[in-house]
C-alpha positions, 0 to 999 in steps of 0.5 A: 545518501546522507539522509538517515532513514528510520523504517517502521513496518516490515510486512510484505511491502515494507521489508523489500522496500527497506531492503532496496534503500539499504542496497542503495547505500542509505543508512537505515534503522528498522523497528518492528514489534515482531523482532524476528522480522528485522533479522533479514534486514539487519543481515543486509546492514540495517540498524535494529532498534528496540523502540520508536524513540530509539529509531526517531533519535537516529533518523532524519526521515521516518518512513512508515508502511503499515496496514491501516489507519489505526496502526498509523495513528498508533505509530505517530500519535500513540503513547509511545509514538513518534510525536511523544519523542524528543528532538523532533524539529526538522525531521520528515515523516513519510507515511506510505500506507493506504489510509484515509485522507483525514488521517493524514491531514490530522497527523500532518497538523500534529507533525507541524506542531512539533516543527516536523514535516509530514507526507502521505505517500502511498504506492501503486504496485504490489510485492514484485514491484516493491522488490524491483523498485518499480512502484508508483508513489503518490505524494501529498504534503509540502513541496519542501518535504517532497524534495527532501524525500525524493531521493528515497522515492527515486530508489523505491519507485519508477515514478513519484508524483507530487499531487498537492496538500496532505491527503492528496496522495491518499485520495489518488491511491483510493482512486487507483485502487477503485480502478483495480477493484473494477478490473478484478470484478470485470475479469471475474464476471467475464470469466464466469459468463464465458464459463457458462457457455463452455469457454475455459478460463485459460482460453478466455484469459488468452483472448483478454491478454492478447487483445486491446483490453489486456494489461499488466494486471490481467497477465499477472493474475492469469495464473491465479484465475486459471489455477484457482490459486489465490495466494495473496500478493495484495490481500482481499482484506486490504482492497476491501478496506480501501473501497470502504475508505473510498465510500467514506470519501464520497464514492456514490456511483452505482457500479462502484458501490456494488463492487464495494459491497461485493468486496465487503461480502467476500471479506465477511465470507472468509476470503480476506486473506486470499488475493484480491482477485479471489473476488471471483470465488465470492461471485461464483458462490453468489451465482450458484 
């Protein structure tokens, strides 16, 4: 556990991931614009930092887990970002956010100019897998950087896959989240179609879960659909963003584009802070 880690981004995913590294014995420094979010991790043993520069000076590996491309660019390439700091040579940057492949390629180039290594390493899995260290991590960059960061990935996930050059991890994440959107849309359409014939949501989800088409995500989301309770594990606004990025990367199938459009309409309709499975609420309203 000789690597010293600087962690930026302490949201629903980032906080439990950083906590797992501390519990595993890593030295971890944390930075967040909202200082209160650092308190629980400091209690676990994290080093609080007052600036990105202080965090970078401490760390061998800088890990970021934030909401979107703009946030990632600000952290790395902003006026007070990572690339503005001194003593960068030899450090490794690991961005675990879901962003455009182009963003990662651009930041990787700028990291190389500073004699740093850069990985895009987004994850598949929401809050519970993050808490349990059971994420799937998709990695793009250099094999050297991957090998350096692998002890970190081994704590955070049940699987990490090196997929190729920078941007490959992001492309894989957009692909798996496209499949996730297909599944949420499918569960919603199945349920609404069955309801028209008087079949309850609970019975329909039992049929799904006990059959060949049931899976982990259908079982996890059954209570959401049955109870009409969409407290977010993975907010709809984030999946809508990922589908938009997939469209920008060349998504062109009729079904894919229809689902992307549905999620954008759901976002525009005020459902963004609900769970991604709340697409059923938009589809139900559309049908009425």
